C-alpha positions as CSV (number, residue, x, y, z in Angstrom):
1,X,32.7,23.1,78.7
2,X,36.1,25.0,79.0
3,X,37.4,24.8,82.5
4,X,40.8,26.5,81.9
5,X,41.2,28.0,78.4
6,X,45.0,27.9,78.4
7,X,47.3,30.1,76.5
8,X,50.7,30.0,74.8
9,X,52.2,29.3,78.3
10,X,49.3,27.9,80.3
11,X,47.6,24.5,80.5
12,X,44.3,23.9,78.9
13,X,41.5,21.8,80.4
14,X,38.0,21.2,79.0
15,X,35.1,18.8,79.4
16,X,33.4,17.0,76.6
17,X,30.0,15.2,76.7
18,X,29.3,12.7,74.0
19,X,25.9,11.4,72.9
20,X,25.3,7.6,73.0
21,X,27.2,5.8,70.3
22,X,28.5,9.0,68.8
23,X,31.7,8.7,66.7
24,X,34.7,11.0,66.5
25,X,36.3,10.4,63.1
26,X,40.0,9.9,62.9
27,X,41.8,13.2,63.5
28,X,44.9,14.7,65.2
29,X,45.9,17.7,67.2
30,X,49.2,19.6,67.3
31,X,49.6,19.2,71.1
32,X,49.9,16.1,73.3
33,X,46.8,15.4,75.3
34,X,45.5,13.3,78.1
35,X,41.8,12.3,78.1
36,X,40.3,11.0,81.3
37,X,36.9,9.3,81.1
38,X,34.6,10.6,83.9
39,X,31.2,8.9,83.0
40,X,30.1,6.3,80.5
41,X,32.6,4.6,78.2
42,X,34.6,5.3,75.2
43,X,36.0,2.9,72.7
44,X,39.4,3.4,70.9
45,X,39.2,0.5,68.4
46,X,38.7,-2.7,70.4
47,X,39.8,-1.0,73.7
48,X,37.0,-0.1,76.1
49,X,37.8,2.8,78.5
50,X,35.4,3.2,81.4
51,X,35.3,5.8,84.2
52,X,38.7,6.6,85.6
53,X,40.6,5.4,82.5
54,X,43.1,7.8,81.0
55,X,44.5,7.8,77.5
56,X,47.7,9.7,76.5
57,X,47.8,10.8,72.8
58,X,51.0,12.3,71.5
59,X,50.6,15.4,69.2
60,X,50.1,14.8,65.5
61,X,48.9,11.2,66.2
62,X,45.8,10.1,64.3
63,X,43.1,8.7,66.5
64,X,39.3,8.3,66.7
65,X,36.8,7.0,69.2
66,X,33.2,6.0,69.8
67,X,31.0,6.7,72.8
68,X,29.3,3.8,74.6
69,X,25.6,3.1,74.5
70,X,25.0,5.5,77.4
71,X,27.3,8.2,76.0
72,X,30.4,9.4,77.7
73,X,31.9,12.4,79.5
74,X,35.6,13.1,79.5
75,X,38.2,15.7,80.6
76,X,40.8,16.7,78.1
77,X,44.2,18.1,79.3
78,X,46.7,19.8,76.9
79,X,50.0,21.5,77.8
80,X,48.9,24.7,76.0
81,X,45.8,26.1,74.3
82,X,45.3,24.0,71.2
83,X,42.3,24.5,68.9
84,X,43.8,22.5,66.0
85,X,41.8,19.7,64.4
86,X,43.6,17.9,61.6
87,X,41.6,15.3,59.6
88,X,43.1,12.1,58.4
89,X,43.4,13.4,54.8
90,X,45.1,16.6,56.0
91,X,47.6,14.6,58.1
92,X,48.4,12.2,55.3
93,X,48.9,15.1,52.8
94,X,51.2,17.0,55.1
95,X,53.3,13.9,55.8
96,X,53.5,13.2,52.0
97,X,54.6,16.7,51.3
98,X,57.6,16.6,53.7
99,X,61.0,16.4,52.0
100,X,62.9,13.2,52.6
101,X,66.6,13.0,53.3
């Protein structure tokens, strides 16, 4: 659910509900983001994040997560509207294509 859609100059805020044990494959977004767990739990690797936990993820950082056995609900804050979704393969390819100095 989008709470504040954001724009090129305004903050973005949306809510995400995850089904029990659902998995978000490794991916990245162009913008920095802060995720705040509201209900349930999320796992980032071996790190459990319960209600009230926040996670800061810099832009273009590859990450994935898994919802707990009762699912999860989190709020996602971004500095601007950002609908990007970059897969692990896309991020790896773009990094390999960069010229080196």
